[in-house]
C-alpha positions as CSV (number, residue, x, y, z in Angstrom):
1,M,99.7,162.2,107.3
2,K,96.0,161.9,107.8
3,A,93.9,164.8,106.4
4,T,92.3,166.9,109.0
5,S,88.9,168.6,108.5
6,L,88.7,172.1,109.8
7,R,84.9,171.6,110.1
8,S,85.7,169.4,113.1
9,F,87.3,172.5,114.8
10,G,84.2,174.7,114.1
11,L,85.6,176.4,110.9
12,D,83.4,176.5,107.9
13,T,84.5,176.2,104.3
14,A,84.8,179.9,103.7
15,A,87.1,180.3,106.7
16,A,89.3,177.4,105.5
17,V,89.7,179.0,102.1
18,R,90.6,182.4,103.6
19,R,93.3,180.7,105.8
20,F,94.6,178.7,102.8
21,S,95.1,181.9,100.8
22,A,96.8,183.7,103.7
23,I,99.2,180.9,104.4
24,S,100.0,180.5,100.8
25,S,100.8,184.2,100.4
26,L,102.9,184.2,103.5
27,F,105.1,181.3,102.3
28,I,105.4,182.6,98.8
29,F,106.7,185.9,100.0
30,A,108.8,184.4,102.7
31,S,110.6,181.7,100.6
32,P,113.4,183.8,99.1
33,A,114.5,185.2,102.5
34,L,114.3,181.8,104.1
35,S,116.5,180.3,101.4
36,S,119.1,183.1,101.5
37,S,119.3,183.0,105.3
38,S,119.7,179.2,105.2
39,S,122.7,179.5,102.9
40,S,124.7,181.4,105.5
41,S,124.8,181.4,109.2
42,S,125.9,185.1,109.3
43,P,123.8,188.1,108.7
44,S,124.2,190.0,105.4
45,P,126.8,192.8,105.6
46,S,124.2,195.2,104.4
47,R,122.0,194.5,107.4
48,S,122.6,195.2,111.1
49,N,124.3,192.5,113.2
50,T,121.5,192.9,115.7
51,P,119.0,190.0,115.3
52,S,115.7,191.1,114.0
53,S,112.3,189.6,114.8
54,F,110.8,187.1,112.4
55,S,107.9,188.8,110.5
56,P,106.6,189.1,107.0
57,S,108.0,192.6,106.6
58,S,111.4,191.5,107.7
59,L,111.3,188.6,105.3
60,L,110.4,190.9,102.5
61,A,113.2,193.3,103.4
62,G,115.6,190.3,103.5
63,S,114.5,189.2,100.1
64,R,115.5,192.6,98.7
65,S,119.1,192.6,100.2
66,L,122.2,192.7,97.9
67,W,123.8,189.5,96.8
68,T,127.3,188.6,98.1
69,C,129.3,185.7,96.8
70,R,130.5,183.1,99.3
71,R,134.3,183.7,98.7
72,C,134.0,187.4,99.3
73,L,131.8,186.8,102.3
74,S,134.5,184.5,103.8
75,R,137.2,187.1,103.1
76,K,134.9,189.7,104.6
77,H,134.8,187.8,107.9
78,S,138.6,187.6,108.0
79,T,139.1,191.3,107.3
80,Q,136.2,193.0,108.9
81,G,135.9,196.7,108.3
82,S,137.9,196.6,105.0
83,P,136.1,198.7,102.5
84,Q,137.3,196.7,99.5
85,F,135.0,193.8,100.2
86,E,131.7,195.5,99.8
87,S,128.7,193.6,98.5
88,R,128.3,193.8,94.7
89,R,126.2,192.4,91.9
90,I,127.9,190.6,89.0
91,P,126.6,192.0,85.7
92,G,125.3,189.4,83.2
93,D,125.3,186.6,85.8
94,N,121.7,185.2,86.1
95,G,122.6,182.0,88.0
96,W,121.6,183.5,91.3
97,A,118.2,184.4,89.8
98,R,117.6,180.9,88.5
99,K,118.5,179.4,91.9
100,R,116.1,181.7,93.7
101,A,113.3,180.9,91.2
102,V,113.8,177.2,91.7
103,K,113.8,177.6,95.5
104,L,110.8,179.9,95.3
105,T,108.9,177.4,93.1
106,A,109.8,174.5,95.4
107,A,108.8,176.3,98.5
108,A,105.5,177.4,96.9
109,G,104.7,173.9,95.6
110,G,105.5,172.4,99.0
111,T,103.4,174.9,100.8
112,L,100.5,174.3,98.3
113,G,100.8,170.5,98.7
114,A,100.9,170.6,102.5
115,T,98.0,173.0,102.7
116,M,95.9,171.0,100.3
117,L,96.6,167.9,102.4
118,I,95.6,169.7,105.6
119,F,92.5,171.3,104.0
120,S,91.6,168.4,101.7
121,D,88.2,167.6,103.2
122,D,87.2,171.3,103.2
123,I,88.3,171.8,99.6
124,K,86.4,168.7,98.5
125,H,83.3,169.9,100.5
126,A,83.6,173.4,98.9
127,Y,83.8,171.9,95.4
128,A,80.9,169.6,96.0
129,A,78.8,172.5,97.4
130,I,79.6,174.7,94.4
131,E,78.6,171.7,92.1
132,R,75.3,171.1,93.9
133,T,74.5,174.8,93.9
134,G,75.4,175.1,90.3
135,R,73.0,172.3,89.3
136,V,70.1,173.9,91.1
137,V,70.8,177.5,89.9
138,G,71.5,176.5,86.3
139,T,68.4,174.3,85.9
140,L,66.3,177.0,87.6
141,A,67.5,179.7,85.2
142,I,66.9,177.4,82.1
143,C,63.4,176.5,83.3
144,I,62.4,180.1,84.0
145,N,63.6,181.2,80.6
146,D,61.8,178.3,79.0
147,Y,58.5,179.2,80.7
148,R,58.8,182.9,79.9
149,T,59.5,182.1,76.3
150,V,56.4,179.9,76.0
151,L,54.1,182.2,78.0
152,N,55.1,185.2,76.0
153,R,54.2,183.7,72.6
154,K,51.6,185.9,70.9
155,D,51.2,184.1,67.6
156,T,49.5,181.0,68.8
157,S,45.9,179.9,69.3
158,P,44.7,178.8,72.8
159,E,44.9,175.2,71.8
160,E,48.5,175.5,70.5
161,Q,49.5,177.5,73.6
162,A,48.1,174.7,75.8
163,T,50.1,172.2,73.8
164,F,53.3,174.2,74.0
165,L,52.8,174.7,77.8
166,R,52.4,171.0,78.4
167,A,55.6,170.3,76.5
168,C,57.3,173.0,78.6
169,H,56.0,171.4,81.8
170,K,57.5,168.0,80.7
171,R,60.9,169.4,79.6
172,C,61.3,171.4,82.9
173,A,60.2,168.5,85.0
174,E,62.7,166.1,83.4
175,R,65.5,168.7,83.9
176,T,64.5,169.0,87.5
177,L,64.3,165.3,88.0
178,R,67.9,164.9,86.9
179,V,69.0,167.5,89.5
180,L,67.0,165.9,92.3
181,E,68.6,162.5,91.5
182,K,72.1,163.8,91.3
183,N,71.9,166.0,94.5
184,G,70.1,163.3,96.5
185,S,69.7,164.1,100.2
186,I,66.5,166.0,101.0
187,F,65.9,166.7,97.3
188,I,64.7,163.1,96.9
189,K,62.2,163.7,99.8
190,L,61.0,166.9,98.1
191,G,60.5,165.1,94.8
192,Q,58.6,162.3,96.5
193,H,56.3,164.9,98.2
194,L,55.7,166.8,94.9
195,S,54.9,163.5,93.1
196,S,51.8,163.1,95.4
197,M,50.6,166.7,94.8
198,G,49.0,166.2,91.4
199,Y,46.1,168.4,92.7
200,L,48.6,171.3,93.1
201,I,51.2,171.1,90.4
202,P,50.9,170.4,86.7
203,L,50.3,166.7,86.0
204,E,53.5,166.5,83.9
205,W,55.5,167.4,86.9
206,A,53.8,165.0,89.3
207,T,54.0,162.0,87.0
208,T,57.7,162.7,86.1
209,F,58.6,162.6,89.8
210,I,56.9,159.3,90.5
211,P,60.1,157.2,89.9
212,L,61.6,159.0,92.9
213,Q,59.3,156.9,95.1
214,D,61.5,153.9,94.4
215,K,64.9,155.6,94.1
216,C,65.8,156.1,97.8
217,P,69.6,156.1,98.5
218,V,71.3,153.3,100.4
219,S,74.3,154.1,102.6
220,S,77.2,151.7,102.8
221,I,77.8,149.6,105.8
222,E,81.2,151.2,106.2
223,S,79.6,154.6,106.6
224,I,77.1,153.2,109.0
225,E,79.9,151.7,111.1
226,A,81.7,155.0,111.2
227,M,78.5,156.8,112.3
228,F,78.0,154.3,115.2
229,V,81.5,154.9,116.4
230,A,81.1,158.7,116.2
231,D,77.6,158.8,117.8
232,T,77.9,156.0,120.5
233,G,81.6,155.5,120.9
234,R,81.2,151.8,120.2
235,R,81.4,149.6,117.1
236,I,78.4,147.7,115.8
237,D,79.8,144.3,116.9
238,E,80.1,145.7,120.4
239,L,76.3,146.4,120.5
240,F,74.8,143.6,118.5
241,L,75.3,139.9,118.1
242,S,74.3,140.2,114.5
243,F,73.7,143.1,112.2
244,E,72.4,142.6,108.6
245,P,74.6,144.7,106.3
246,T,71.8,145.0,103.7
247,P,68.9,147.2,104.8
248,I,65.3,145.7,104.7
249,G,64.0,149.2,103.8
250,A,65.4,152.5,102.7
251,A,63.8,156.0,102.6
252,S,65.0,159.4,101.6
253,L,66.3,160.2,105.1
254,A,67.1,156.8,106.7
255,Q,67.3,153.1,106.2
256,V,66.4,150.1,108.5
257,H,68.6,147.1,109.3
258,V,67.7,143.9,111.2
259,A,69.9,143.1,114.1
260,T,70.1,141.1,117.4
261,L,70.9,142.8,120.7
262,K,74.0,141.6,122.4
263,E,72.6,142.0,125.9
264,S,69.2,140.2,125.5
265,G,69.4,138.4,122.2
266,Q,66.2,140.2,121.1
267,K,65.6,140.8,117.4
268,V,65.4,144.5,116.7
269,A,65.0,147.0,113.9
270,V,67.8,149.6,113.7
271,K,66.9,152.8,111.9
272,V,69.9,154.7,110.9
273,Q,70.1,158.1,109.2
274,H,72.0,158.5,106.0
275,P,75.4,159.8,107.2
276,A,75.8,162.2,104.3
277,L,72.6,164.1,105.3
278,A,74.3,166.0,108.1
279,E,76.8,167.5,105.6
280,W,74.2,168.8,103.1
281,V,70.9,169.6,104.9
282,P,71.7,173.2,105.7
283,L,72.8,174.0,102.1
284,D,69.9,172.0,100.6
285,L,67.3,173.8,102.7
286,A,68.8,177.1,101.7
287,L,68.7,176.1,98.0
288,T,65.1,175.0,98.4
289,R,64.2,178.4,99.9
290,M,66.0,180.2,97.1
291,T,64.3,178.2,94.4
292,F,60.7,178.8,95.6
293,S,61.6,182.5,96.4
294,T,62.9,182.9,92.8
295,L,59.9,181.3,91.3
296,K,57.6,183.6,93.2
297,R,59.7,186.6,92.0
298,F,59.2,185.6,88.3
299,F,55.7,184.1,88.7
300,P,54.1,185.9,91.6
301,E,50.8,184.2,91.0
302,Y,52.4,180.8,91.7
303,D,53.6,181.1,95.3
304,L,54.9,177.9,96.8
305,E,57.1,179.4,99.5
306,W,54.8,177.9,102.1
307,L,56.2,174.5,101.1
308,S,59.8,175.5,101.8
309,R,58.7,177.1,105.1
310,E,57.1,173.8,106.1
311,M,60.3,171.9,105.2
312,D,62.4,174.3,107.3
313,L,60.1,173.6,110.3
314,S,59.5,169.8,109.9
315,L,62.8,168.5,108.6
316,P,65.0,169.2,111.7
317,Q,62.4,167.3,113.8
318,E,62.4,164.3,111.4
319,L,66.2,164.2,111.5
320,D,66.4,163.9,115.3
321,F,65.5,160.3,116.2
322,R,65.3,161.1,119.9
323,T,62.2,163.2,119.0
324,E,60.8,160.2,117.1
325,A,61.4,157.9,120.0
326,E,59.4,160.3,122.3
327,N,56.6,160.6,119.8
328,A,56.3,156.8,119.5
329,K,56.2,156.3,123.3
330,R,53.6,159.1,123.7
331,T,51.4,157.7,121.0
332,K,51.6,154.2,122.4
333,L,50.6,155.4,125.8
334,Y,47.7,157.6,124.5
335,F,46.1,154.8,122.5
336,K,46.5,152.3,125.4
337,K,44.4,154.7,127.6
338,H,41.9,156.1,125.1
339,S,41.2,153.7,122.3
340,D,40.6,150.0,121.6
341,A,41.7,150.3,118.0
342,P,44.0,147.4,116.9
343,L,47.1,149.7,116.8
344,V,50.6,148.4,117.5
345,I,53.6,150.7,117.8
346,P,57.1,149.1,118.1
347,E,58.7,149.5,121.5
348,V,61.7,151.8,121.5
349,M,64.9,150.3,123.1
350,W,67.2,153.4,122.9
351,A,67.8,156.3,120.6
352,K,70.5,158.7,119.6
353,E,70.1,161.7,117.2
354,R,70.9,159.6,114.2
355,I,70.2,156.0,115.4
356,L,67.0,154.4,116.7
357,V,66.8,150.9,118.0
358,M,63.2,149.5,118.3
359,E,61.3,146.2,118.5
360,F,61.2,144.3,115.3
361,L,57.6,144.0,114.0
362,S,56.8,143.1,110.4
363,G,53.7,142.9,108.3
364,C,52.4,143.6,104.8
365,R,51.4,146.9,103.2
366,P,47.7,147.8,103.5
367,D,47.3,147.7,99.7
368,D,48.6,144.1,99.5
369,L,45.1,142.8,98.8
370,N,46.3,139.2,98.1
371,Y,47.7,139.0,101.6
372,L,44.5,140.4,103.2
373,D,42.2,138.0,101.2
374,S,44.4,134.9,101.7
375,N,44.5,135.5,105.5
376,G,40.8,136.1,105.8
377,I,41.2,139.8,106.7
378,D,38.2,141.9,105.8
379,R,39.2,145.0,103.8
380,D,36.3,147.0,105.1
381,E,37.4,146.2,108.7
382,V,40.9,147.4,107.9
383,S,39.5,150.6,106.4
384,A,37.3,151.2,109.5
385,A,40.2,150.5,111.9
386,L,42.4,153.0,110.0
387,A,39.6,155.6,110.2
388,H,39.3,155.1,113.9
389,I,43.0,155.5,114.5
390,F,43.5,158.7,112.5
391,N,40.2,160.3,113.5
392,E,41.2,159.7,117.2
393,M,44.5,161.5,116.4
394,I,42.6,164.5,114.9
395,F,39.7,164.8,117.3
396,G,41.0,163.2,120.5
397,D,41.7,165.7,123.4
398,G,45.5,165.8,123.7
399,A,46.1,163.2,121.0
400,P,49.3,163.3,119.0
401,L,48.8,163.7,115.2
402,H,50.9,161.5,112.9
403,C,51.5,163.7,109.8
404,D,52.9,161.1,107.4
405,P,50.6,158.1,107.2
406,H,51.4,156.8,103.7
407,G,51.4,153.1,102.7
408,G,55.1,152.6,103.5
409,N,54.6,153.6,107.1
410,I,51.8,151.2,107.8
411,A,51.8,147.4,107.9
412,I,49.0,144.8,108.5
413,R,49.7,141.5,110.3
414,K,47.3,138.7,111.1
415,N,46.4,138.3,114.8
416,T,45.0,134.9,115.8
417,T,44.6,135.7,119.5
418,R,41.3,137.5,119.0
419,R,38.3,136.9,116.8
420,K,37.5,140.4,115.7
421,P,39.3,142.2,114.3
422,N,41.7,139.4,113.4
423,F,44.6,141.7,112.5
424,D,46.9,144.4,113.9
425,I,47.8,147.7,112.3
426,I,51.5,148.5,112.8
427,L,52.4,152.2,112.6
428,Y,56.0,153.2,111.8
429,D,58.0,156.4,111.4
430,H,57.0,158.8,114.2
431,G,59.3,161.6,113.2
432,L,56.7,164.2,112.1
433,Y,54.0,164.9,114.7
434,R,51.9,167.9,115.6
435,D,49.5,168.8,118.3
436,I,46.2,170.4,117.2
437,P,45.1,173.3,119.5
438,R,41.8,172.5,121.3
439,E,39.8,175.4,119.9
440,L,41.0,174.6,116.3
441,R,40.1,170.9,116.8
442,R,36.6,171.8,118.0
443,S,35.9,174.2,115.1
444,Y,37.2,171.6,112.7
445,A,34.7,169.1,114.2
446,K,31.9,171.5,113.7
447,L,33.0,172.1,110.1
448,W,32.9,168.4,109.3
449,L,29.4,168.0,110.9
450,A,28.3,170.9,108.7
451,V,29.8,169.3,105.6
452,I,28.1,166.0,106.3
453,E,24.8,167.7,106.8
454,A,25.4,170.0,103.8
455,D,24.7,173.1,105.9
456,E,26.5,175.7,103.7
457,Q,26.0,178.6,106.1
458,R,27.7,176.8,109.0
459,M,30.3,175.4,106.7
460,R,31.4,178.9,105.7
461,K,31.4,180.0,109.3
462,Y,33.6,177.3,110.6
463,A,35.9,177.3,107.5
464,Y,36.7,180.9,108.5
465,E,37.3,179.9,112.2
466,V,39.5,177.0,111.2
467,A,41.6,178.6,108.4
468,G,40.5,182.2,107.8
469,I,38.7,181.1,104.6
470,T,36.7,183.8,103.0
471,D,33.6,183.3,100.8
472,D,35.6,183.6,97.6
473,H,37.9,180.7,98.5
474,F,35.3,178.6,100.4
475,P,34.2,176.3,97.5
476,L,37.8,175.5,96.8
477,F,38.6,174.9,100.4
478,A,35.6,172.6,100.8
479,S,36.9,170.6,97.8
480,A,40.4,170.4,99.2
481,I,39.3,169.2,102.6
482,T,36.9,166.6,101.3
483,G,38.6,165.6,98.1
484,R,35.3,166.0,96.3
485,D,33.9,168.4,93.7
486,Y,32.0,171.2,95.5
487,T,28.8,170.4,93.7
488,V,28.9,167.0,95.3
489,V,29.5,168.5,98.8
490,A,26.6,171.0,98.3
491,K,24.3,168.1,97.3
492,K,24.9,166.3,100.5
493,A,26.6,163.4,98.6
494,V,30.0,163.6,100.2
495,V,29.7,160.1,101.5
496,S,29.2,158.6,98.0
497,P,32.1,157.0,96.1
498,R,34.2,159.2,93.8
499,T,33.5,158.4,90.1
500,P,36.1,158.6,87.4
501,K,34.1,161.4,85.8
502,E,34.3,163.4,89.1
503,K,38.1,162.9,89.2
504,E,38.4,164.2,85.6
505,E,36.2,167.2,86.4
506,I,38.5,168.1,89.3
507,S,41.6,167.7,87.2
508,G,40.0,169.8,84.5
509,A,39.1,172.5,86.9
510,L,42.6,172.8,88.1
511,G,43.8,173.0,84.5
512,D,41.3,175.7,83.7
513,G,42.7,178.2,86.3
514,M,41.6,176.9,89.7
515,L,45.2,175.7,90.3
516,L,46.4,179.2,90.9
517,Q,43.6,179.8,93.3
518,L,44.5,176.7,95.2
519,V,48.1,177.7,95.5
520,E,47.1,181.1,96.8
521,L,44.7,179.4,99.3
522,L,47.3,177.0,100.7
523,G,49.8,179.8,101.1
524,K,47.4,181.5,103.5
525,V,46.1,178.7,105.8
526,P,47.9,177.8,109.0
527,R,50.6,175.1,108.8
528,I,48.6,172.7,111.0
529,I,45.8,172.8,108.5
530,L,48.2,172.0,105.7
531,L,49.3,168.9,107.6
532,I,45.7,167.9,108.3
533,L,44.9,168.3,104.6
534,K,48.0,166.2,103.7
535,M,46.8,163.5,106.2
536,N,43.3,163.5,104.8
537,D,44.7,163.0,101.3
538,L,46.9,160.2,102.4
539,T,44.2,158.3,104.4
540,R,41.8,158.8,101.5
541,S,44.3,157.2,99.2
542,L,44.8,154.3,101.6
543,D,41.0,153.8,101.7
544,E,40.6,153.9,98.0
545,N,43.5,151.4,97.4
546,L,41.7,148.9,99.7
547,H,38.7,148.7,97.2
548,T,36.2,148.2,100.0
549,R,32.6,147.1,99.4
550,Q,31.2,150.2,101.3
551,G,33.4,152.8,99.6
552,P,34.1,156.0,101.6
553,M,30.6,155.9,103.3
554,R,31.6,154.1,106.4
555,T,34.8,156.1,107.0
556,F,32.7,159.3,106.7
557,L,30.3,157.9,109.3
558,I,33.2,157.2,111.7
559,L,34.6,160.7,111.1
560,A,31.1,162.2,111.9
561,R,31.0,160.2,115.2
562,Y,34.3,161.5,116.4
563,A,33.3,165.1,115.3
564,A,30.0,164.8,117.2
565,R,31.8,163.5,120.3
566,T,34.2,166.5,120.2
567,V,31.3,169.0,120.0
568,F,29.5,167.2,122.8
569,E,32.6,167.4,125.1
570,E,32.8,171.1,124.4
571,Q,29.1,171.6,125.3
572,L,29.6,169.6,128.5
573,E,32.5,171.8,129.4
574,I,30.4,174.9,128.9
575,V,27.6,173.5,131.1
576,S,30.0,172.7,133.9
577,Q,31.3,176.3,133.8
578,H,27.8,177.6,134.8
579,G,27.7,175.6,138.0
580,S,26.0,172.5,139.2
581,I,24.2,170.4,136.6
582,F,21.2,170.3,139.0
583,W,20.4,174.0,138.6
584,P,17.3,174.2,136.4
585,R,18.8,176.4,133.7
586,N,22.0,174.3,133.7
587,L,20.0,171.0,133.6
588,L,18.1,172.4,130.6
589,R,21.4,173.2,128.8
590,F,22.7,169.7,129.5
591,L,19.5,168.0,128.2
592,C,19.6,170.0,125.0
593,T,23.2,169.2,124.5
594,F,22.7,165.5,125.2
595,A,19.6,165.4,122.8
596,D,21.7,166.9,120.0
597,Y,24.4,164.3,120.5
598,V,22.0,161.4,120.7
599,R,20.2,162.7,117.5
600,V,23.4,162.6,115.5
601,E,24.4,159.2,117.0
602,I,21.0,157.7,116.1
603,K,21.1,159.1,112.6
604,L,24.6,157.7,112.1
605,Q,23.7,154.3,113.6
606,L,20.7,153.9,111.4
607,Y,22.7,154.8,108.3
608,E,25.5,152.3,109.2
609,T,22.9,149.6,109.9
610,W,21.3,150.2,106.5
611,L,24.7,150.1,104.9
612,S,25.6,146.8,106.6
613,M,22.3,145.2,105.5
614,R,22.8,146.3,102.0
615,N,26.2,144.7,101.8
616,R,25.0,141.6,103.5
617,F,22.3,141.0,100.9
618,G,24.6,141.8,98.0
619,T,23.0,145.0,96.9
620,S,26.1,147.2,97.1
621,S,27.6,148.5,93.9
């Protein structure tokens, strides 16, 4: 008999276990009465001849009735009413007890076996859930105890304490890595995210989690086939002429297969969610919340609950591929109308919650410098194109914001149909998007203009408008948003390349106690600002990996232009609210606004021209 999962009928594991216990108890108590009643077609003389209803209480009562041998029982029927054939027990004869014990054991065993067969999926799920939870809780308890032991040492010098703490970081990170690898699911994604947060967590943790970047799970073709049948009602061979069983790419949440559509013969990329995710996501999210909540309880100064809150919000969106399809269509339409950037987004054919079929477009990673150089693709132009695309997403009115632009979600391909630029940028993975409110976007633009002009007073003003940043946290926020040391920002040198010495100073500052301030800061800012900071960090990393001749200077100039345009649009809107532009006072407002915009544009244009000439004559560093 095929095992049936109660979860398919809407019953959870706890309900299954409760029913299992109740049915087992019922059969165990009922077995003696059933066996005695089956041995005779007549009711026991000690019971009424009136048939009774079948219930647990009647079964229990039947199991306590007096025993009557078969011979006496037959004589009883032939001489009904005779008092000499009353029921009696035979002293010293235990055969009846042994028979009842055998029947009881057989009935209980049969009941247990049948119940385990019926509930097998739920029992396996419950066991696996307990195992997953045990790994997380056990490792969490060991790590907390390890940290408390190290932090409470009083007989060590500061240097020794720092050494012990680094060793503790490493031990706990390795324990946690093993748990993330064994549990898989969203724990892999969490570990990948933490591995890129060296500015927020101890370096020992970040470096230990780096191997997770290349340890994404791969689901079997059999499980993918079953998912297609469950989600579409059709087999893979009914939808596709060909379907490569080995994925061309795998991530923590999904994997991509190359296929050919049966209807049109078009080559497509089929993104499929790992089937096991649906089973474990609710539990894993709860375990993530519990972990960060427990850490906060023991170490209140290190509050990372905002990270679990962001996962609670973003992960359900990433797991619904219909949302991703809508995001891709919307972004494609927006850039077609508002930008001439060389951005290409694969066309979506159709989408289900866990399956996405789209146009197959391939290219090379943006950090594949050999590919770029061998195809005559200018790295500086790639960097500039990326800056145009992502600044349009941040500052464009009504633009959708892609919140996960890492190297694996971007590809560069050569385009010989135009002279400049001679490449396309392909953008994948549109699962995580946000919309920046207009007022926040405008304040953010003013903040960046103040940063580029090193106007600290305006920087503090707009930092408060954007994220509620007070004066105490402002230097740290300025460093987080620019990726630069605050002294560099204050000296108006934010457009200069980051030196190894500056990177060391930032890391040293985090180690000297600024880390806790940064954790506190990130716990207070709005979620959308967290995503913008994450996007800034990822795009900054993309730019540095390109090793351009101009460094970050040109990308900052592009950012400044988008910020200036946003402020100019706001000022035009204010002018229009005061009536016709030909009114003298309104005309004056417009001329002042236009003059400010032109001033910034001329300044940026002159700087970019100087930068281009310097590179042309080989004077760049």
